[in-house]
DOVO-225770 format. One record per residue: residue in one letter; x, y, z negated of N, C-alpha, C in turn. Coordinates in pm, whole numbers, plus 50000, padded with zeros to 5 digits. Atoms other than C-alpha are relative to their C-alpha. Last residue first. Example, Ala and Ser with C-alpha at 12.3 -4.5 7.8 and 13.67 -1.06 7.14 Angstrom:
% residues 2
S499184988150006513674989449286499235010949927 A500894988150000512304955049220500905012050000 
//
This chain:
% residues 375
S500714996849875490395120152918499305013449988 T499395006649885492935106852669499275003150131 L501075002749906492205131152386500614994250126 F500004993449871494875129552119498794995750084 E501005006049913494835121551748499925008350128 W500524991649893498005128351553498934992450076 L500775008649911498735111651221499335009250101 F501364996149962501415133551072499384988850082 C500405003849864504595125550881498605005450028 E501314994749963506385138750573499724996950147 L500034992949873509275115650483498595004850032 S499784985850030509725105850118499875008850124 G498924998650096508175071450172500125014849963 N499465013449981505965075550478501264999449914 F498605002650029504065106150358500314985350023 F499845011350092500835117250519501504998549974 P498725004050061499765149050698499894988149907 E500135000050146496725151650930501294994949937 K498785005550061496405159751298499915001749850 H499844998550145493245164351503501394995349962 V501314999550062491955165251861500135003549852 V500045004650139495265173852026498585001849944 K500684990950091495005176752404499904993949861 L501445001949993497595155352578499375009549898 R500664990949903501205164352651498544996350027 I501085008849950502825134752473499135007550099 K499595005449869505895157152449498974990250056 K500464990949896504115175952170500384995450140 A501445001849983504565145951943499465008950111 L500235011749917508325147752004498514997750024 M499484997249865508555183351876499734988250093 T500984991849927506285175151584500465002950141 N499324990549912508525146951460498995007650086 S499584988450079507225128751154500495011450088 T498614996049988505245103751359500295011949910 F499494996650133501965084451364501495003050011 V498555001550006500235084751702500485004949864 L499474995950130496495078951742501504997149996 L498565002350012494985077552092500475005949867 R499334991450097491195073652100501484996349999 W499575006050126490095056552421500525010949906 G501155001950088488115074552691500344993649867 P500904988450010490835070152952498784996849913 W500865001250117493275041952865499055011949989 F500575013350016495225034353185498994998649886 E500255007449877496265067953329499204987249978 K500864992549909495925091453032499634991850123 A501334998750060497275066652780499035006950095 A500675013049993500185057353007498595000849944 A500305003049860501175093753060499234986950013 G501074991549950500915102552691499594996650142 I501215003050079502955072952570498825008150054 R500635012149942505425077752857498744996249924 A500654995949875506145113652743499294988250064 Y501244993150037506805100552392499255004850124 L500935009850058509335075852530498675006549965 P500675007749894510975101652758499004989849947 I500944991749924511575125052460499324992050112 L501375004750017513145097552247498975008050078 E500155013149937516755101752362498564995149995 E499964998249855516635138952283499774986750073 E501204993749945515535132651927499985000050152 E499954985449993518345108551838498775005550071 G499274994549887517555073051748500015015149997 I499595010349904516415051551458500855005650114 R499495012750051515925071051141500644991250107 E499244998650124515355107951199500694987049960 G498794992449975514355104151564500865001249876 Y500154985850028510775094551480501215008350042 P498864994650074510515059951633499905015149987 P498735000149927506975051851751501155004849913 N499064993650093504105043051514501384999950067 C498615004250002501245033951747500815008449902 I499244994450111497475034351779501444995250005 L498605002849968495075029452071500835006849891 T498974991650058491465028551951501384994750037 G499535002550135488465014852137501065010049958 L498994990450043486345016752449500394997549855 G500364985950005484484985552554501145008849955 G500664996750126484994949152465499685014749986 S501454998649985487464937352725499405003649865 P500735012649999491114944252660498535002550030 P501095001850096492794976852765499394986150009 R501314996449946496084973852956498914997549896 A501115003750089499764973052857498695005250058 D500715011849947502184975353152498844995549911 R500784996449880503355011253089499214988250055 L501084990850036504465002552735499095002850120 E499614986049994506514973152860498795008649966 L500384991649886505074940252749500695013549991 K498894991449959505894911052518499605007550127 Q499165004049887502644896952381501085010350031 L498704993550015500384896152078500914995350113 N499325001349871496664888252117501295008149992 L499384988249939495354883151765500644996650134 L501024990249963492864856851644500575012150074 H500835005549893495044825751623498975009950051 G499235002049879497714844151427499184995050118 V500744994349887495164856551175500754998050132 G501195007949968496104836950862499205005050118 A501194992950048498484863550730498714992550032 A499935000050146501454839950768498785006849937 R500295013650045500384834151128500014999349848 A501435002349979500214871551189499614985949956 N500744993050106503654876351033498504997450012 M499735007150126505174849651257499235006449886 Q500765012549996503484864651564500204992049872 A501424996850015504764899251474499164987349999 L500234996650140508284885451424498545003149973 S499845012450076508264868451764499745002449851 I501225008049980506844900251916500094986849925 A501084993550075509654920951764498714992050012 D499815003450141512284896151887498925006449913 S500495013650027510834898452239500184996149854 R498975008950055511274936052248499414986349966 V499025002849896509054956552481501034989949954 D498744993250025506174954452236500984995950110 S498955003249904502544944252248501245008049964 G498734993150020499644942252007500994995950106 C498865003849918495994933452049501245008049962 I498884992750057492854933251836501274994950068 P498595003949985489714922852023500965009149924 A499474994049877486244929851877501484996550009 P501124994549923484014913851610500425006550131 L499964985549988486944892351494498805005150079 E499664994649868486014856751406500025015249996 K499105009349931485944836651082500455005250136 L500475004449868484494863050853501024990950066 V499074997349889485524864950487499434994450130 A500514989349914482544865950248500915003150120 A501175004649926483234832150084499495010450099 R499585009849900486744842749985498824995450086 A499304993049892485424873849813500414990450110 D500994992349925482904854049610500655007250118 D500775009649920485624829149508498945007250084 R499175004449887487934857549397499244990250090 I499824988649909485254873649183500794996050123 A501284997649934484284840049029500115011450101 N500225010749903487904830948953498715002250078 W499064998049888488504864748788499774989450108 L500474988449923485374861248573500885002250121 A501235004149932486364826248461499465011450087 R499695008649885489914837448383498754996050078 D501145009149992488904866548162500164991550125 F500255005649868492144884348068498894989649995 D501445000349973491744902647735499674994250138 P500765007550101495224894047605498504999250028 W500544991050103496904904847931499144992149901 G499315002050127498964878548116499485008749888 Q500285013650044496584875448412500734996649870 F501114999750095496764913448439499634986149949 A499534998650138500234908548593498855000249899 F500094985950037498734894948914500395001149853 W499924995450138499754861049053499875015249993 K500015010650099499374838749357499915005249856 R498934997050096498344864849610499904990249884 T499125011650014496114847549864501185002849906 L500725012850012493154871449836500934988149977 G499425007650111495074903349756499484985749989 P498555001549986494544920450092500654991949889 P499284991950099490794913250077501514998150014 R499095008350078489414899050405500765008749901 N500434998350138486374916650548500844991449906 L500475012950050487324901950888499445000949857 A501115004649917487584936251050499384987049949 I501144990950017489694950050767498794994750075 W500535002450135491944919350768498835009249970 A500735012750000492324922051145499404997149863 G501264998049931493234958851123499164987350001 E500864992650092495884951150862498635002650063 V500395008850110497334924251087499055007249904 C500885010749950497304945851399499504991049887 F501314994449967498674977051229499024989050041 T500714996050122501464956351072498635005950027 G501435003149991502524938051389499165004849883 S500295012150077506294935551334498514997349985 G498945004050092506934960351615499664987149929 C500475005850126503514969451756501114996149904 M498624999950050504454994152027499974993549862 P499125003549890501284989852239501495000749964 D498734993550031499084988451925500994995950108 V498805004049927495514980552033501195008249952 L498854993150056492234980651840501244994850070 P498635005249987488954971052006501045009049935 T499404995849872485584982551867501454995250006 N500755006649893483414966451597500485004250139 K499525013849983486034975351336499234992150104 D501195008650004485245012251391500444985750029 W500085009849892488445031351315498794991149976 K501355005349982487635058451065499894991250125 A500394996849862491005075751112498594995250032 R500144985449992491375075250733499555004350138 L501204996050073490685037850728499765015050010 L501165005249928493205030151001498705004349933 L500144992049878495775053050840498804995450082 G500554986950033495175036750502499815008950121 A501445001750025495695001750639499345013549973 A500625003949873499045012150784498504998449985 L500104987949918499975030350462499344996850134 A501074991750056499164999850251499815012850080 E501305006149974501224977550480498845008549948 N500555006150120504245000850478498584994850026 L501214992850043505435008450829499424992249884 P501295006950003508954995350866498865009349961 A501094990150006511875017750972498624993449996 I499554986150005514184988551057498785009250005 T499344995249880512554954850982500455014549982 Q500184985749982511734938850648500815004750120 I498834993749941511424900850669499725014750025 P498825002350084508924885050428501265007050052 R498884993749931505904900950596501274998549917 Y499875005149862502814880050517501225005650073 G499505013749992502904882650138500184994850140 R501105009449976500654913050097500464985550004 K499335012449959503314934849940498964989050013 H499794999449854501374967549937500694987550051 L501145005249926500034957849593500195000750151 S500844990249932503474963549443498884993450080 S499544998949862504794935549220499015008850077 W498544999950009503784943748863500625000950140 S499515009449898500064937348938501484997049986 S500895011549980498104952848651500514989950103 D500065001149855500884975748528499244987250034 L499915013849952500234984148164499865000150151 S501175007649952500825020848109500344985350019 L499595014150002503105045447930498774991550030 V501165009050000502465081648024500544985850008 A499875014249967505145106947937498664992949995 H501235006850045505145144747946500054985650050 N499935003750142508585160947958498694994549944 K499994987450076507925177448296499834997349851 S499974988149914507065143548446499875012449914 V499684987750074507735110148277500135011450100 H499894988549910506085078548408500225012449917 L499814987350070506645046148217500205010950105 N499554989149915505195014448370500095012749916 L500304986450043504864982348171500605010250097 G499204990149930504664946248285499555014049960 I500444986350029503414919748044500965009650070 M501395001950041503654883448161499385013449962 P500284999350144506784893748347498534997349970 Q501415003350021507384881048700499685000049851 D500655004249875510644894648840498514997449984 P500254988849909512124915448557499224996350126 D500075006349868511664888148296499695010950101 V500194991349884512724900447952500014991750127 S498925000549902512224879147643499665009150117 P500285004849865509864889347365501274999350084 R500304989449904511194892647010499694994150137 R499575003749864511454871246697499475010450098 G498725006949996511324877046323500444995050135 V500205014749994507624884746295501294992250016 R501275004950055507434921346192499904984849994 E500194995750139511014934046231498764993649939 R498965006550080511744913946545499825003449851 F500345014150016508394924146695501034992949911 Q501215001050082509064961046635499644985549975 D499634997550140512634958446762498794998949908 C499325011950053511424942147084500395001849853 I500965011050010508934969747154500644987849935 A500984996550102511334998247079499004988749978 D499405001550133514144981347272498995003049889 K499865014350029511974977247583500554997849859 V501355005250019510995013847578500064985349960 R500444995250131514635024047525498574995449969 R499365008350102515675002047819499575004249859 A500675013050000513145018748047500574991049892 A501314998050061514515052847949499234986849993 Y499774998750144518045040848026498685001949926 Q499655013250053516945028448368500245000449849 S501175008750009515095060848445500354986449940 H499575013349955518015083848367498874990049979 T499594999949859517025120648355500364986250053 L499565013649970515105125548031500314999250149 A498755001150076514965163247983500584985950012 S500105001950144512345162948258501384999849934 D500044986550058511725173548618499894999649848 R499934988649907510945137848728499905013049920 V499944987150070511315103848563500165011150102 N499594989149911510365069448692499875013149925 C500054986150044510275037748484500355009450115 D499624992049884509585000648520499835014649962 V500384985850000509544979448206500545006550127 A499134992049913509574941548183499455014250002 L500214985649991508254916947925500915005950106 T498874992849941507874879547871499595014450032 Q500184995849862505294865747631501245007450050 D499755011549912506204846247318499815003550147 P498555001349977506554878147114500364988350090 T499405007950107502824883947166501514999150026 M499205011649960501124910847372500464992249877 W499835001049855498824941047377500754987650045 D501294998649932497334944647030500114997050149 A500735012650018500524930446875498615000650063 W499865008449881502234960647028499354986349987 N500085013650054500894983846760500034990250117 I501115008049948502115016346913500014986349934 S501204996850080504395037946696498774992250046 R500055008850117507405020146849498795002849913 V500345013549956506705036547183499874990649881 A501384999949950506615071347033499564986050041 D500934998950113509755065046824498544999550047 Y499955012350080511785052547120498955000449889 L500635010549919510705081647343499924986949920 E501444997450003511525106847070499244989450080 D500465003850134514945090547037498515002549985 S500225014550007515465091747414499544995449862 N498755007750006514985129247435499684985349979 H498884991349959512365155647512501354993049989 V498725005850036509085135847504501135008750054 D498904991549954505465146247509501314994349949 F499314992150101502945118147464501045008950068 E499474987949937500475095647643500625008749892 H499634989150090499805059647535500545011650083 V499995004550140498315027747680500235011749905 P499244992350099497405038648033499794994749858 R500914998250114496095010448257500755007449889 L499434999050133497885012348593498915002349894 V501124995850083496775000548936500484999249855 R500135006050133499734999749174498685004649935 V498695006150024500415006049542500004992949865 A499334998250129496835013449645501354993049998 T499084988749997495765016650010500765002049869 R499055001049890494084983250076501075010949995 L499464987149957492264979649747501084998350105 W500574993749881490374946649743500705012750048 L500285009149890491954921849500499735007450131 C498755006649963493584946049260499814990750120 A499074990049947490464967549261501304993650045 R500394997249861488124937649224500965010150063 Y499715011949920490014926248914499665002350147 L498555001149984490014961448769500354988050088 L499614990049901486284964448838501514999550023 A500365005149867485574931848657500415009850109 P498985009149946487544944748357499674994850140 P499795011850083485064973648310501094991050062 G500835011649972485365007548484500304988649905 Q500395007750117487025041348498499164988150042 F501365005549996488925060848762499744992249872 T500465004450131492015082348819498584994750012 V501404997350035493345084149175499724994449861 G500845010550055496885085649309498635004949961 G499385013250000499855104749444499174989049939 R498805000549918498605138849344500624986249989 G498964990950045495055136249214501184999550095 P498725000049928491785120449323500965010249942 E499424986749986489125117449050501344999050073 V498905000449902486735087749035500505014250026 A499124988650027484625089848718501235000150091 R500604988150061483145054948770501065011049985 A499254993550108484255027249005499265012449951 G500844997050115481585008549203500735006449883 L499925011250094483834991249455499165002349875 S500715011549941482735015349729500034987849910 D501444997350003483735044749511499224987950051 L500435002150138487175029049463498515002749983 E499975014450027487685026249838499474997149859 S501155005849931486595062449883499924984949978 A501204996250077489075073849619498744994150063 L500035008550118491815054149796498785003149914 V500355013449952491005071450123499884990549881 P501435000449968490955105849959499534986250046 E500874999050119494335098849789498515000050035 L501025010649998496025086850111499035000949882 G500824998549881497985118750175498874989950005 R500604986849992500695110149928499325002050134 A499184990549926501245072749920499295013450006 C499995002149855499185055149654500985009850063 T499054991949925498835050749279499944996750148 A499495007249884495755037849098500915009350079 F499444991149899495175052248750500604991550111 Y498895005149919492905034548504500525011150091 R499474990549903490505043748223501224993950070 T498564997850012488555016148051500465009550109 M499314997149875484765016848010501485003049974 
//
């Protein structure tokens, strides 16, 4: 069994742990900003393919204490890198440091790279090249309180990048966070889902993929683990083929999105088509007060309105939050109303009974998922 660490947005650790349990992971232990687990290579492949809330899945190679760049260089050079790669493979190092004597992440990353390349040059007379975009071997160095963990990064490009949203909009909702909020809220995929302020359509697309049993990594062209020396191509192909065969063709209940801005709806429709669900979603330009429940029974109304910190001033957003509550009460009685925002003052302007609220981080910003009673 190999030990791994899957990272996620803070607040999503219980959701990620549940996902890993469902995949058959062993020794699942949620921590701060991620979950430790164990399993064979097949589990790693399924994790990269299926995890909706993970950002990265890391395979630790070496842990050590470090107080300066020379100690870092020596510790990395002590590893037999021939066990992990060849000089003909490309390399890249990502680094983050916190509360440590090492303070410059880019310099620390360069010292890791130098230690590896110097070892190969000394032993075989040539060194790996660097490819920061799509390395065959991607490494992650995490240093916190002078303790370092050097890991292989199984995807290199973040797992939240599904490939359907090439254009980043103002104050975007991260795909992994959107999926995580739906999972944490225990949305029943057999009931309707509506986002009346859908923006680029992230909640709708992620909801559709959940409902269709479609893995978020299914159409990804490359994972960094494909460059590892123990990569089993036949096993990976079989796992991916099984997942593709299990994808449903129709949604069990309607998923709808609307927005007052026509450019937002155009972008949402483009993203939905890129995600392969454009023909299944109902996306249209509508004022918030004009949106109405689809057929299919009671469901979940969810939105990520502006917070005030990023897009507009607080006072200007009070009427918007008041309209959310008024519209939900008048036109969506019996539905669950979920609102994701960092602004407690604005959330209270919805003026509906609060069922539950739970903290999550959208980047560095602490937010809450509020659930309100609409009737």
